[in-house]
N, C-alpha and C positions, 0 to 999 in steps of 0.2 A: 831796697826798690825794692814793695811786695808787689807779684801781681799773678794774680787768679786765672787761669786758664781754663776751656771750655771742652775737655780733650774728648767729649762723642762731639764736637759738633766740626765741621765738617766728608766729604768725599771717604777721607783715608781715615778717617778714626777712628779708634783710638792708637796704632801706629804709628803714623807720622807726626801725630800729636805728642804723645810722650814721645816719641824721638826725639823732637825739636825741644821739649823742657829740658830733658836729660841736658839735650850740644848746649840750651843755655843759663845752666847751670855749674857747669862745667867749662865755658867761658866767660860767660860775663860775670867780674870782678864784683860792681854796686851791686847784687841780686843775689838779696837777705832771706828768700823768703819763696816758690814758685807752689801754691797751690792750684791742682791736678782736680780738676771737680769729673764728678761723674763713676760712669757703671765701679765701682771698686775692686770686682773682682775683675775686670777687664782691663784695667788698668795694672794692678799686677802681676791680670798673664803675660804684657808687655814686655815690663820690667824681669818678667826672668831669663829673654833674650838677652841683658845687659849683664852686668857684674854689681861691684858697688856702686848701691845709688843715692847723689848726693842729698849732706841731713838738708839740706834747703829745702829740697821735695816735697812739700804733705799732700797726702791723700783725703778728700775731706767724696765723700758719698752723697748719692745723688740716684736716686729710680723713674728718674722721666726723663729724653730727649726731643726738641724740637723737628722733625726731619725738614729736610731740607725745601720737598714741595705744601708744608703748613703753611695754612693761613697766620698769620704771623698776629694780627692781633689777636685773635681766638684761642691760639696759642700758648701765646704765657696767658691770659687767662689762664685757661681750662688745669695747663703742667705749673703749676707752684711750684714741684720738685725738678726744674727741668738744667740742667747740668749749665743753659746762658745765666736765669734765671739766681742761680744758687753762687755762679762768682761774681754776677752784682750784687747779692748777701754785698759779702765778703766784701767790697767798697763800701758801701752805704752802712756797713756800720763798725768802716774805717780795718775788720782788718787786713784788707790788699788796696792794699794803689792805684790798680789798676786790673783793665779784662782784656785778655786775648779772647777772641772766639774766632774761630772759619766755619761757622756752620747758618745756617739759619740769616740772611743780611735783616730781612724786616724782620726777622722779631728781634733780632742782638739790639732794632731803631729804637724797635718798642719799646719794649726791657727793659732796654738804656733808660728812655726818656720820662718811660713812667716810675723810675723805680728813686731816680738817682735826677732827675726832672732834670729844665737848663740852670745854664747859666743864666745870672743878670742879666737882664736889657738881652738877651736869646730869645725869637719869636721858637724858633724850632731850626736842631743843630739836621750839620751835614756830616754830606758823607765824603770825606776830600783823597779824591786819587791821582796819589805819585803817575807824573808818564811819566819815562825813559821819549828823551826828541832827538838828533844826532845830536846839537851844541848843552843845552841839558835839562833833565829832568823840567815837565809847570804841577801842575798844581788842578786840576779837573773840579771845579764847585758848580753844581751838588749832583755826588756821580751814581744815583736814586734817592735818596734818604723823602728828597721833596718834592712827585707827582706834580701838586699844586704850588703857588708859588705868588708872594703879590713882590710890587718891584723893594719897597724893604726888607725884605724878605732876602733881595735878590746883595746886593749892601749888605745888608748883615755875615753873605756867604763870602761875600768879596773883608770883608772884615777879618777872620776866623782863616779863610787861606791866605790875605796879608803874613799875619804873627807870624803861621804856620809856615811859607815858607821863608820870613828872616831868620828866626830860629832855629827851624829844622835840614831847612833847605842853603841854608846863606846864601840870599839874598838881598841885599845889605838895601833896598828900595826898589820893594818889592813892585815889579809895572803888573798894572788889573789891563783886564781882558772883556768883554761883555762879548759873548758867542752874541751871533744877530748873519742875515744876506747880505750882508756890505759894511764900511767900510765906516763911509758917512752918516755922518748926527741923526739925518730924517729921516736914512733908511732902517724897517724892524716893526715889527707890528706891536699898538697901545703901549703895550705891560713895558716888550727891552724900549721903545722911547720914556718912559716913566722914569726906567730905573738907568738910566742914559744920564739922567739928571742928575738923579740923588747922588749914583758916583763921583758924576763935576764936579760937586756944592762939595765933596765927603771931601775930609785931608789926609783918602788918599794919593799912592801915585799912576792915576788913572791914564792910563793909555785911549780910550772907546770903544773902541768896537771892531770885533777880530773876527772872522773868515774864517769858517772850516776847514779851507787850505793852509792860512793860518798856526793853524793846530802843529806839528813840529817844525815849527819856521825860530825857536826862539827868542818870537818880539816880545812874549809880557809874559811872568815865572807865575800867574793865577789866570783861568781860566771860567767866569763865572757866568750858571744854563743856570732853567731846575730843572729838580730833577727825571724830568721827561727827560728829555736833550741828554743833560748829562749822561746818564745811563742808556739811552742808543749811541751819544759818542764813544761811550765808553767799549763795548760788546763792539757794536763796526770796526773801530779799531787793533782789537785780538783778535775782532774774526781774520783779514786784513792778514793781521800775520801771519795767524796759519795760515788764513790762504796760501800765501809766500814760499811759506816753507816749505810748505807742501806741491809747493810748480816749480820749484829751484833744485828740490829732491827729483821733480821726476823727470825733469828737464836735464840734469849733472848725467842721471844713469841713462839716459837714451842711445848715450852709445861709446865706447872706454874710452876717444882722443875727450870730447866733454868730464867722465870722469877723474882724470886727467889730469885734469885742469881741476879739475874742483880739488883732488887732493892737494893737487899744487892749491891751490884759498881754502884750504882746513886753518892752518893760525887765521886768516881774517875774519871766517865762519866764525870760530869761536871765539874768537875779540867781539863781534856782532852780535852774540847770541848772548856773551854776558852781558851787554847797556842794556841789554833789552828783556833783561828775565822778572819783572815782576817781583819775585821774593826774595830778591838785592834788597828790596821796599820792606817786607813780613807784609803790609797788611795796608787798610781804607785806615785814618784813624773819621772818628766820630762827632767831626765841631761846634762848640758848646752844649753838650750835654755836661753836668754838673757832676764827674767825675770827667774819663779816662775811660776809652775805649779804641778797640785797634779789630779791625771787621780784616780777618783772611780769606781770601782769594776759598769759594770752595774745595778745590783740590791742593790748595797746603801742602806742600812737603818741608818735612821737618829742617829744612836750611828755611821756610817762608817764614815758620812756627820763630824759630830763633830770633830770627830778625826785631819779626812780631813784637818780641816780646823784648826785643832792645827797644824797639822804635817808643814798646811804652817806659820804660825806661827813662829815654830824656824826658819820653813829654814834660814825665815825673823833674825832675831833672828842670828845664825852660823857665818850668812854672806859666803853660803858657796858655790857662784860665783864666789866671786874673789881667794877664795879656787884652785875652780875649774881653773882656768885660770893661776895663778899663777903655779900648777903640768901638770898644756898642757902646757908651759913655760918650764921646768923642763928637761920637756921629749924629745919636738923638742932639748933643749938643750945636752944631753945626746944621744941624735939617732947621731947627727953635731962627 
């Protein structure tokens, strides 16, 4: 596999991006080429911290970077030589099979859609966030790419999520849930009710509506919603996890007895941290684009970058895009 890596994207670029790319080159045997795209002098400065750099890594210089706070559409149009744009050019021209970027999410979505377009039968690509839970991970779609959606798009998101859950998470017959304000068919807005009807008629394993308190119950493998709701849910989950960590630390350090209890539970806390660590999944795939894009978290560390590259390679091997096209065609024929 040949993966292009946006070396300048992310809060800790290029330090963590370069470290993760080197780790991937040394540990992932299926990788035949890793392109580090960005400011060559900054990248080679990071190289100096390591020994021999694996031969599969190649630096591609570019002169611009899209910042995390920039307007995505404007930045993509104006900064033709940005690291994210040049990374996608490698896929567009057949030099790379996939892209990993931990940079501006909106810019990654906009540039991917502009340069690679969408798959046949897909109106808009969607971000699939893999979220850990006590029983099994689930996919939240869309996690932020499409604030405004139609019921038809939600049905397409369900197809994409189902394919990804089956191939990448090992769900035999992925259950699809529609995020709403009640489990009854009659609950929800006109928008969600119409989406419910489409999903119920589809070939998918549709389990009906799910509510917010169902998210971590393991009832479904894919939860479908528009990008506005999905992004709020995702960031709320992240905020709650951070708050719980802070509260536990404060409470366990208030007295010597509590501190002793915390030490006794150290291994348990470590296991929970490992299960909930987002770097395990590397990033969120942008499903529905006519190419492969893994969007890493802005605070991605080297481990997350390495896993993001790994997931991109697995996507290539599983031929997900071909399955998404077939699933969307089936959806159209059933609706007709």
